[in-house]
Structure formats: structure tokens, C-alpha cells
N, C-alpha and C positions, 0 to 999 in steps of 0.2 A: 532318114531310115523310114518313118512314117509322117504322114502330114494328117493335121484335123483342125478346120475352122473354127474357133470360139467365137461362140454366138454372145455376144454383151446386150444386155437388156436393163432397162434402167429400175428396175424395181426388186429392192431385197424380197418381197412378199413372192415374188414369182421363182419358181423353182430352175432358175437359172443363173448366168452370173453377174454378181456384184462386181464390179470392177473400180475401184478408182483411180484418178488420174492427178495427181499433184502437178501443179502451174503448168506449162506449155510443153505439150506432146511433139519429137522430136524425132524422124525416123533417121536413124544411123545406121546404114549399111544393113538395111531391113530390119533392124530390129529398132521397136519404140520405146524411146526415156521419156517418162517425164519427169518427176521430181524427186531429190532425194529426202528420205524419209529414215528414220531411228528402228522402226517396227513395222513389221508388214503382218499382217494373221491372217491367215488362209480357212476359209469355213468350205463345211461341205466336201472334205476331202474324201473321205472313202465310198466307194460305188460295188458294188459286185460283179465279179467277173471270174474271167476263166485263163490262165496263162500256160504255156507250153516249159515244164520244165524237162531240161535235162537228162536222159536215161542212160545215154552211152555214145561215148565218142569213139568211133571205130581208126584203126592204124591206117584204113583206107581213106581219111578224111570225112566219111558218112557221120549224123548229130543225129539221134535218136530222141524223141519225147514223148512226156506223158501228161494228160493236160491234170490243172489243179486249179480247183476251183478255190476264189477269196471272196470274203464279205468280211463286214463290221464296220466301224463310224470312222477306222482309218485304213481299212484294205486298199492296197496290200502291204500297207506300210505298220501292219501291225505283227509283221514277221519281221525274222532276225536281220537287224542293216548293219553294214559295216561304214565306217564313214572315211573318206577318201583325202587326199589335200595334194595340190601342185603345185608349185614355186613359180615366181618368186616369192618364197614364203620363211617368217620365222615363225615355227609352233612352239609358242611359251607352254602353255598350259591345255591339257584337253579331260575331260570325266563326260561318263555317262553315268544317269539316274534310273533308276524303274521304282514305279510308286508301290509304297508297302501295301501288303493286302486288306491292314486293318483300316485305311484311311480312308475317313467319310469324304465324298466328292459331290459338288454339286450340279446335278447333271441337264443343267439349264444350259443354254445355247451362249456362246460369249456375244458378249455386247457388239454391239455390228452398227452402230450410231456412226452417221455419215457425214462428214463436214459438207457444209451448207453448198458448196460451191465445187463439190466432189463431182468429175463426170467418168461416163465410161469408155473405153477405149478398144481398139483390137491390138493383139500381141503378134510379132511375129520375134521368133526366135532360131538365130542361127546356132544349132548346138557343135560348138568348136571341140568339145572334148572328141570328139565323133566325125568329125567336119561333114555333118548332113543339117537340111534345114529343114528343124521339125514341124515349124508351125506356118501355116499361109496365113496374113493379117485377115479378120474377119470385118465388114462392114461396123463402123460404130454407131452406139445408138448414143445419144444422150442419157445421161440419168434422171430418172424422176426424183423432184425435192423432199416428195413425200413417199411414204412405204406403199399405199394405196393408189397412189397416182399410176393413170393408164400409160403403157408402155409406148414410149411414141415410136415413130416410123423409123426407119435405118437413115442414115445420112447417105448421100449419093457420093462423095467423097471418100476411099478407104481411111485417109489420115483420121486421125483421132481429134474429138473437137472436144478444147479443153478453155478454162478462164486462164486471166493469168495470175489468179490470186494465189499463192502458196503460202498455207500452211508456217507463221513463224515458229523454226528452232527453240525451243526454249532451252537453258541451261541445265547440264547433267543432273539427274537427280543423283543424291548423295544421301543423306540423314533421313531421307521418306522412307525410305526401303523397309519393308517387316524384315522381322529377327529372323533369322535363316538357319541358325546353329541346333533347333530342333524342327522337328516336323515329321510329315510322310513319306518320304522321298531318301532313298538311301543309295550309295553312290556304289556302283558295279566293276568301274574302270575309273584308272586315273595316270594321268602322267604329268610329269612337271620336268623341263628340261634343264632350270639351271641345277636342281638338287637331285638330276640323275634318277628320277624314280618313276618308275613303269608296273604300275598296281594292276594285277586284270587284265590284262590288256597284252597284243602281240602284235609286232608290227611288221607288216608283209609287203611285198613287191613282186612286179610282172618281170622277175631275174631268174627263172626257172632253169636248172643247169649250173647257175653259180653257185657252190657250196652247198646246195639244197634245191627241192624240185624237180623240173626236169624240161629240157628242151627238144625238141624233135621237127623236123623239116615241114610235119603235117600240120600241127595244132601251135607252133612256136614256143614260147616261154611260158611254163604256167606259173603259178604263183611259188615264190620262195622267201624264204625268211629275210627280211631287210639289214643290210650292215648300218652300222651306228653312225653313218654320215650319211645316209639314204642315196648313196651312188652306185649299189650293186646288191649283189644277193650276198648270204652267210650261211653257214652250214647250222646253227642254232641262234634262236632267239637273241637279239640285242636288244640295248637299251638307246633308244635314238640319241645323240648328242645333241648337245645345243649350239645347233650349226643351219646356215643359210640352206634353206632349198633353192636350188636354181631352177630358170624356167623349163619347162617339159621335164621336169624330174617328179615325180609322184609315188605315193605311197599310199596303203590302206593299214586302219586300226581294226582289228577283231579283238573279240575275248581273249582268255589264256585257256581256252577250252578246247581241246584238240578234238576234232569228229573221228571217234571211235565208235565199231560196229554199227554201221551206218547212221548213226544220228543224226547227220546234217544230210541224207538223203544221197543223189549221186553227185560227185565231182571228178574232175580229173584223174583215174589212175597216175602215184608220181606225184600229184602238188603237193606243196603243204598245206592242209586243211583245216580250218579253226571255223567255231562258232562265232557268228554275227551278235551282237547283242539285241537281247528278246526285250518280250513286254510289248501287250495294247497303249503302255502310256511310258514314254520315254524325255527323257531332258538330257541333250547334250550339249556341253558348255565348252567353248572354243577360247584361248587367248591366243593372239596373231597378228602377224602384221604383212601386208604384201608390198613390201618397197618397188618401185622401178628400177627394171634392170639394162634396159635399153636394147635384151636382145629382139632381134625381126627375125628368126627363123622360126619351124614348125612347132605351132603353141607357144611362142615366144612372149615375153613379157605379157601371159592372160593368166594370171594365178586361181585358183580354184579352189573352194571346199565342198562337198557335196556328199550324199549318204546312197547307198546302192541295195538293192537287195542280195545280200552275204551268199546267195548262190550265183552271183554272175561271174565275180571274178575266180571263183571256185573251177571253172568250169573254160572260160572266154571272156575276159572283159572285153577286148578289142576286136570283136569280129563277130561270124552269125552265131557261132553253137554256143548260147547261154537262152536265158530266160526273158532277156531285156528286149529282144524285138517283139515279146509277145505281150511287154506292159508287166512285169513283175518288180518292176518299181524304181525311181530314180529320184531323188529330190535335189537337184542345186541349192546351195544355200547362198554363199558368196561366190559369184563367178563372174570374171572378165569377160566379155565376148571379141575384143577387139584388143590388138596388140597395144600395150601402154597405155588401155583407156581408165579411167580412174574411178568408171562406173561398176558396181557388181549387184548383176539380177538374181533374182531366186526363179525357181521354173520343177514343176512336177512334171514327172516322164512317165503314166500308166497308162491306162484305158481311159480316163480323162484327163487330158495333158489341160496346163494352163500355168501361167506366170503373171506379176503383179508386171506392169510397166515402169510402176515406181521402183525407186534402186535406192541402194545403199554405197556409200561412201568409199572408195575405196582405202582402207586404210593404209597410207606411202609411208606415213612420218610418224608412226609410232604402233604401239601396241595397241586393240581394243579387245574387250571383252563380249561375247555376243551369247547369247541364250537359244534354243531351237527345242520347241517344246512340241510334244506328241501328245493332245490329250485327248483322248478317247472319248470320255464324259460327252465332251461339246462336237466332236468330230472335226475339230480343228487344228490346226500347226502353227505355232507363231514362230517369229523370227526375229528376234530383239536384242537392239545392243544394248548393254547393261553399264552402268556405273563401273568405276575403275577400281570401288575399293570391294566388290563381291567375291568374295570367298567361294572357292570349290571345295567346299566343305564336306566331311563322310555323311551328312544328312542334309537337306534341304526343307526348311518350312514347307506345307501345302500352301498357305498364304501369301509365302514370298514366290513359291512358281507359278501361283494362278496371277500373282500382279504381273507376273510377265507376258499373261495370254490376254490378258480384259486390256482392252483400248481406254477404259476409263482410266486408267493409272497413269497414263501417257502425259509426259509433260512438252514431250517435241511433237513432230509430226512423223505421223503414222497412215497408212494406208488399208485399206479391206479389200477381199478379192475372196471370192464365191466359186468353188468351181463347178461347172454345169453339168448336170447328169442328163 
């Protein structure tokens, strides 16, 4: 849809992108992959801007917009978000948390201490969910080892320059985690597949006309309630069974609050419409796997976990009549970019695009737990694989959540990425 070159510079003291590359960079199908990590910390996430919110969808195919300004340390990700999932996948647990209003926050920036041999790199990302190339590679610039060092000149080659030294992954932490049962974060949505529990959430899919929602030849399928097997629509809210989600099947999780009396703004008439998950500060917890299924069709064997501005699927998730085209916000958390690949990338799509070329290992042989923390105080977003004993409790301690942001707490490989403004 859109293209933007990401300029990478070698000093965190400059208001440009600090991009670490773990190990040796490889170009695979137009996407740069560096090394496997357990934690990626994105800083400088929010940038003020304006996007076009849909204000009318006409029966003649016309789509009208109104401008909406956004600002804040995580904007536009401080707006309501929905979480989305595409198979092949088993989703075992999901939870969303908001920060309690009386919780004291440390407003200092997260620790961006660099590994000594980290290097900057270009990033090219073919955004498979929409089948479009989103980024063009920029010429890489080797990272300066000291914060106040001068920024080197660009290398002539477009390939990232890295060293062969890869940070060693340490054993997964277990008993060193802070206590999690009491603290400043309250759970506002929860799903447990084995227990058949869905609290504060609603499962939706693009199956309008199958029991709920709407289908027409102009706009296609609207959102509908999802059936319990995630294979089609339903006439009322259903709890997703403990079931395998195959390739190219996807669904969204919204809150349990229906859009009423204009509370969500405009959405497609006849669509099933719910609020997303609000808050300047949000934590998403996921427990899932992504087994290989060998599918070679469209989106075959390319699972993904991501978030969208909740407005997008309420109008048209795949098409031109949504605010997606004008940068209202998508964040890919774990996304496989090629059929059968075992590497998962993370990428921001908004008015300032960017994503680390370090990656997470695709969990093909068992469930993993992952935290995605939207931390407004530091303007950062953290994606981190968690120890297997972390509980999706009704509350989370602030100390625990901050340990998922602070790279000083890491015992395994991590990566830093600053979104250039």
C-alpha cells in the first residue's frame, strides 16, 4: 500500500532509529532477517499525526472520510485495539490488562543499553496479510559503539553489515520473576481454551451474512460473530473451542461492550460491532503455538498474531474503505512472512513505520507465552517471550510488567529498535 524508507543511524543520542542486528543479516525474499531473540523493545513509538476515519460507506461503493488527529507517546496505539490471529495456530490463553489509575509510574525512558557488537541495518518487509510490499530497504549505517559518537556515513551496499557474534541465549528464567499476584494492572479480558472461559471478550470474524452481520456485492462480508470452531459465522456470541486454527483462517478478539449510540464512531451498517481494548497503557498476554501444516495455498502455513486499530475491521479489514490506508495503526507481533518459515517478525504500520530485523522463533513444537506491553510512560512497546510458569492472573504487579519492558532484566538475547520520527 505505502512505501517508506527507514533511515538507520548509529547513535541513540540522535532522534533517529537505533536498530540492532543480532548475528549475520540475510535477505530472504526481500525481508532482512538477523538473529533470533527472546525480547524486542521498541522505543519512540508515538508520533503525532492525522488519519482519515471512515464516516460513510455508500451502497454505490463510495467511501467518505473525516480527519482525526492523534498524539501522545504511543499514538495512535493509545486508541482502542483489537487482537487478531491467523492459523495454523492453537490459541490456549489470551488476556488483556489496563493500568490502574492510582499506580505510580517511573517516567524514565527504558534502558537502551546496546550490546557491544550490535549494528544498524535496513529493513524490508513484504506485508503478506495484504500482499503488498510496505518497506523499501534503506542503505544501512554501521552503529556507533558509544552514544555520543559521530554518525558514520552510509555504506554503499544495501545489505546490512553485521558481525558474526550472536548473543548467547541463556536458560529461560523461572524463579527470578517478581511476584505477580498483586499490583497495578487489572485484567479486562480473558480466554482459556481448555476451561472454555471467555470473560470480557467477544470473538468476531469476517463472515458477515452467516448468521449475523451483512454481506453484499459492494463491500463483501462485514464482521460477524465467530462460530465456536472459528470456521464461519454465528448468530450470537460463541466461546472458541479448544480447537486447531488451520492456514488462512483468522479471527479477531474484541471486548464484550457493543457499539451503541455512536460510542464507537462510524461502522459499516449491519456489521456486528464491538469496542476494542482501550487505554494509554495496555498489556496483552498470549499463549499459543504455530505448528507447521504444509499448506501451500494463499496465506498457507503463514500464521500471525497482530493488533489493529479497532476501527479497521468495523468498516473493511481487507479493502480500501478503512483508516488503515491513512495510518491509524497496525502492529504485527508474531508474523511469519513466507510459507513454512520458522521465523516470526514484528512490525509497526502507522505514520512512522518500522520493525526489527531480529526475529522470534516460530513455536512449532509446543505452546509459548508472550507479553506485549504498551508502556506510555516510556513511549515504548515491548514484545517478550515469558517463562512457562507465568500466570494470566486477574491482576499483575507493576514490578512484574516493568520487568517485561526493561532489557536489564533479560537473561536471553534481546534487541532494541527506535522508530525514527
